[in-house]
C-alpha positions in Angstrom: 23.5 6.1 20.2 19.7 6.1 20.8 17.7 7.8 18.1 14.8 10.1 19.3 11.3 8.7 19.4 8.3 10.4 17.8 6.6 13.2 19.7 2.9 12.8 20.6 2.0 15.3 17.9 3.8 13.0 15.3 2.0 9.9 16.8 -1.2 11.8 16.5 -0.7 12.2 12.8 -0.1 8.5 12.3 -3.1 7.5 14.4 -5.3 10.0 12.4 -4.2 8.5 9.1 -4.4 4.8 10.0 -8.2 4.6 10.3 -8.5 6.2 6.8 -6.2 3.4 5.5 -8.3 0.7 7.1 -11.5 2.3 5.7 -10.0 2.4 2.2 -8.7 -1.2 2.5 -6.3 -0.9 -0.5 -5.4 -4.6 -0.2 -8.8 -5.5 -1.6 -7.9 -4.0 -5.0 -4.1 -3.8 -5.0 -1.6 -6.6 -5.0 1.7 -6.6 -3.2 3.6 -6.2 -6.5 1.8 -3.0 -7.4 4.6 -0.8 -6.1 4.9 3.0 -6.3 7.5 5.3 -4.8 7.5 8.3 -2.4 10.4 10.7 -2.2 11.2 11.7 1.4 10.9 15.6 1.5 13.4 15.8 4.4 16.2 13.6 2.9 15.3 13.3 -0.9 15.7 9.5 -0.5 13.1 7.2 -2.0 10.8 4.7 -0.3 8.9 2.1 -2.4 5.3 1.3 -1.2 3.8 -2.2 -1.3 0.3 -2.9 -0.1 0.2 -6.2 1.8 -2.9 -8.3 2.5 -4.6 -9.3 -0.8 -5.0 -12.8 0.7 -6.3 -11.4 4.0 -3.4 -12.8 6.1 -1.2 -9.7 6.9 -2.8 -6.3 6.3 0.0 -3.8 6.1 1.5 -0.8 4.2 5.2 -1.5 3.7 7.7 1.0 2.5 11.0 -0.4 1.4 13.8 2.2 2.0 16.0 2.7 -1.0 16.7 0.8 -4.2 18.6 -2.0 -2.5 15.6 -2.8 -0.3 13.3 -2.5 -3.4 15.3 -5.1 -5.3 15.6 -7.4 -2.2 11.8 -7.3 -2.1 11.7 -8.3 -5.8 14.1 -11.1 -5.2 11.8 -12.5 -2.5 8.8 -12.1 -4.8 10.6 -14.1 -7.6 11.7 -16.8 -5.1 15.4 -16.0 -5.6 16.0 -15.9 -1.9 14.3 -17.3 1.2 10.9 -15.7 2.1 12.1 -15.2 5.7 14.8 -12.9 4.5 12.1 -10.2 4.4 13.3 -9.4 7.9 16.6 -8.4 6.4 15.0 -5.8 4.1 15.1 -2.2 5.4 11.6 -1.0 5.6 8.8 0.6 7.7 5.4 -1.1 8.2 2.1 0.1 9.4 0.1 -3.1 10.0 -3.2 -4.1 11.4 -2.8 -6.8 14.0 -4.7 -8.8 16.6 -4.6 -7.6 20.2 -1.9 -9.9 21.4 0.6 -8.4 19.0 0.3 -5.0 20.7 3.0 -4.2 23.2 2.9 -2.2 26.4 4.8 0.6 24.6 2.2 0.7 21.8 -0.6 0.8 24.5 1.1 3.8 26.2 0.8 5.8 23.0 -2.7 4.7 22.3 -3.8 5.5 25.9 -2.2 8.9 25.8 -4.0 9.7 22.5 -7.2 8.2 23.8 -7.4 5.7 21.0 -9.3 2.4 21.4 -9.5 -0.6 19.0 -11.5 -3.8 19.0 -11.5 -6.9 16.8 -9.2 -9.0 14.7 -6.7 -7.2 12.5 -7.9 -3.9 13.9 -5.0 -2.8 16.1 -2.5 -0.5 14.3 1.2 -1.4 14.9 4.0 0.7 13.5 7.5 -1.0 13.1 10.9 -0.3 11.7 12.9 -3.1 10.1 16.6 -3.0 9.7 18.9 -5.8 8.4 20.0 -8.1 11.3 17.8 -6.4 13.9 14.6 -7.3 15.5 11.6 -5.2 14.2 11.5 -2.2 16.5 9.6 1.0 17.3 9.8 3.9 15.0 12.3 6.7 15.4 11.2 10.3 15.0 12.5 10.5 11.4 10.9 7.2 10.4 7.6 8.4 11.9 7.7 11.6 9.9 8.4 9.8 6.6 5.6 7.2 7.4 3.2 10.1 7.7 4.1 11.2 4.2 3.8 7.6 2.9 0.4 7.0 4.4 -0.8 10.3 3.1 0.3 9.3 -0.4 -1.3 5.9 -0.2 -4.6 7.7 0.4 -3.9 9.7 -2.7 -2.6 7.0 -5.1 -4.6 3.9 -4.1 -8.1 5.4 -4.9 -6.7 6.5 -8.3 -5.3 3.0 -9.0 -8.8 1.6 -8.1 -10.3 3.8 -10.7 -7.5 3.4 -13.3 -5.2 0.3 -12.8 -3.1 1.7 -15.7 -1.9 4.5 -13.4 1.0 2.4 -12.4 3.5 1.2 -15.1 3.0 -2.4 -16.1 5.0 -5.1 -14.4 6.8 -6.0 -17.6 8.3 -2.5 -17.6 10.5 -3.6 -14.7 12.5 -0.4 -14.2 9.7 2.2 -14.4 7.9 3.4 -11.3 5.3 6.0 -10.4 7.0 8.3 -7.9 5.2 10.9 -5.7 7.5 13.9 -5.7 7.3 16.6 -3.1 7.3 20.3 -4.2 7.5 23.3 -1.9 5.3 26.3 -3.0 6.0 28.9 -0.4 5.4 27.2 2.9 3.0 24.6 1.3 4.2 21.1 0.6 2.6 19.8 -2.7 3.0 16.5 -4.5 3.0 15.4 -8.1 3.3 12.2 -10.1 6.5 11.4 -12.0 7.5 8.3 -13.9 11.1 7.4 -13.1 13.5 4.7 -14.1 14.8 2.9 -11.0 17.7 0.4 -11.8 19.2 -2.2 -9.4 22.0 -0.8 -7.2 25.6 -2.0 -7.7 26.5 -5.1 -5.7 28.1 -4.3 -2.3 31.5 -5.7 -1.7 31.8 -7.7 1.5 35.3 -7.6 3.1 36.0 -11.3 3.9 38.1 -11.7 7.1 40.6 -14.5 7.7 43.1 -15.4 10.3 46.6 -16.1 8.8 47.7 -18.5 11.6 44.5 -20.5 11.6 44.5 -20.6 7.8 48.1 -22.0 7.8 47.2 -24.6 10.4 44.2 -25.9 8.5 46.0 -25.7 5.2 48.7 -28.0 6.6 46.2 -30.7 7.6 45.8 -33.7 5.3 42.7 -33.5 3.1 40.0 -35.6 4.8 37.7 -38.1 3.0 34.7 -36.7 4.9 32.5 -33.9 3.7 30.6 -31.2 5.6 27.2 -29.6 5.3 27.3 -25.9 6.3 24.7 -23.2 6.6 24.4 -19.7 8.0 20.9 -18.5 9.1 18.9 -16.2 11.4 17.6 -17.7 14.6 14.8 -16.4 16.9 17.2 -15.6 19.7 17.7 -11.9 20.4 20.6 -10.0 21.7 20.0 -6.7 23.5 23.1 -4.9 24.7 21.2 -2.2 26.7 17.6 -2.0 27.9 15.5 0.1 25.5 18.0 -0.4 22.6 17.0 -2.1 19.4 17.9 -5.8 19.8 19.9 -7.9 17.3 18.9 -11.2 15.9 21.4 -14.0 16.7 22.6 -15.7 13.6 24.1 -19.2 13.6 26.8 -20.8 11.5 26.5 -24.5 11.7 28.7 -27.3 10.3 27.7 -31.0 10.4 29.3 -34.2 9.0 27.7 -35.0 5.6 26.9 -38.7 6.3 26.6 -39.1 10.1 25.0 -35.7 10.9 27.6 -35.3 13.7 27.8 -31.6 14.6 31.4 -30.5 13.9 30.9 -27.0 15.4 28.8 -23.9 15.5 29.3 -20.1 15.9 26.9 -17.3 16.9 27.1 -14.0 15.1 25.2 -10.7 15.1 24.9 -7.7 12.8 27.1 -5.6 15.1 27.9 -2.9 14.0 26.4 -3.7 10.6 25.1 -6.6 8.5 28.1 -6.3 6.2 30.5 -6.6 9.1 28.8 -9.8 10.2 28.8 -11.3 6.8 32.5 -10.6 6.4 33.2 -12.8 9.5 31.4 -15.9 8.3 34.4 -17.4 6.6 36.6 -16.6 9.6 34.1 -18.3 12.0 34.0 -21.4 9.7 37.8 -21.4 9.7 37.8 -21.5 13.5 35.4 -24.4 13.4 37.7 -26.4 11.1 40.8 -25.4 13.2 39.1 -26.5 16.4 38.1 -29.8 14.9 41.6 -30.2 13.1 39.7 -31.0 9.9 40.1 -30.1 6.3 37.2 -31.7 4.5 37.3 -32.7 0.9 33.9 -31.1 0.1 31.5 -28.6 1.8 27.9 -28.7 0.8 25.7 -25.5 1.1 22.1 -24.7 0.3 22.2 -20.9 -0.5 24.0 -18.6 -2.9 24.8 -16.3 0.0 26.8 -18.8 2.1 28.4 -20.1 -1.1 29.7 -16.6 -1.9 30.8 -15.9 1.7 32.9 -19.1 2.2 34.2 -19.6 -1.4 37.4 -17.6 -0.8 38.2 -19.7 2.2 37.5 -23.0 0.4 39.7 -21.9 -2.5 42.6 -21.1 -0.1 42.2 -24.6 1.6 41.6 -26.6 -1.6 38.1 -27.6 -0.5 35.4 -28.2 -3.1 32.2 -26.4 -2.5 28.9 -27.6 -3.9 25.3 -26.3 -3.7 22.4 -28.6 -3.0 18.8 -27.7 -2.7 18.3 -30.0 0.4 20.8 -31.2 2.9 19.2 -33.7 5.2 21.6 -33.9 8.1 22.0 -30.1 8.2 18.2 -29.6 8.3 17.9 -32.1 11.2 20.6 -30.3 13.2 19.0 -26.9 12.4 15.5 -28.1 13.5 17.0 -29.4 16.7 18.8 -26.1 17.4 15.7 -23.9 16.6 13.5 -26.1 18.7 15.8 -25.7 21.6 15.8 -21.9 21.2 12.0 -21.7 20.9 11.7 -23.5 24.2 
């Protein structure tokens, strides 16, 4: 079901606030890891604000939606997961882009509001990020919350500039300054509160398997060959209906460890959810093995995520699974596939 887009009055609020953000330039005195929170007055949920652009490359206000998104952000900061997985972190962004990054939909809003922009990193772009999906236009609810977030940036950032100790130190890893909304009559007020925000419990992924395919592969003799396997996001996009938010296509790829011969590949998407897709990875690998009539002695992987997703399958089939920081044949095959897609 399509979610409603912002009204022109709501866009007006965003476009009124964004020049004030550019004028303040919080990225000149705040780093990306100087995070504070904002409670959504409409839902009571929390967003965690990060100021991007201290190196001058990508000027943006990002708000990570919920504690899971916050701790995914920290995992990327600490190099615990691949930097490109930032696209899988649920967030909103208000960024300043070059002209070529502005779409016709963005221009329609700008033209209706009579707004004009010139120069590099001067064009405001508002986007919503959801795991497994292409960055897309804001919904009405997202726009409303982003208005609150930008308003609080204009409150908190100048105070941080004057007093860097306003935010809890980074070594106090669970404490955050949270801007809390309070209604006094019909007036919405905000106050500071220091809160403990702990990591969320790990989500359980339901791993799917096919009993018949499993029995078939299990009865195959254990091969002397080994495979290199990876599961990764590609630049290809899947849009089921015009105007709907598109999915990214993910690829599951298996190549022979020594020769680099491609044993098989499968395409997946986060439909209906990211967790549903992750639960199918082992099943898709099982189909690759069944189609190739192959039960390898070892499967090499590069990431903790793919290791966790296929471990139950490997255990069932008596296949060893090993993690390696670099798999040459797999990287060659991936590069070839991504080059083909980018053409």
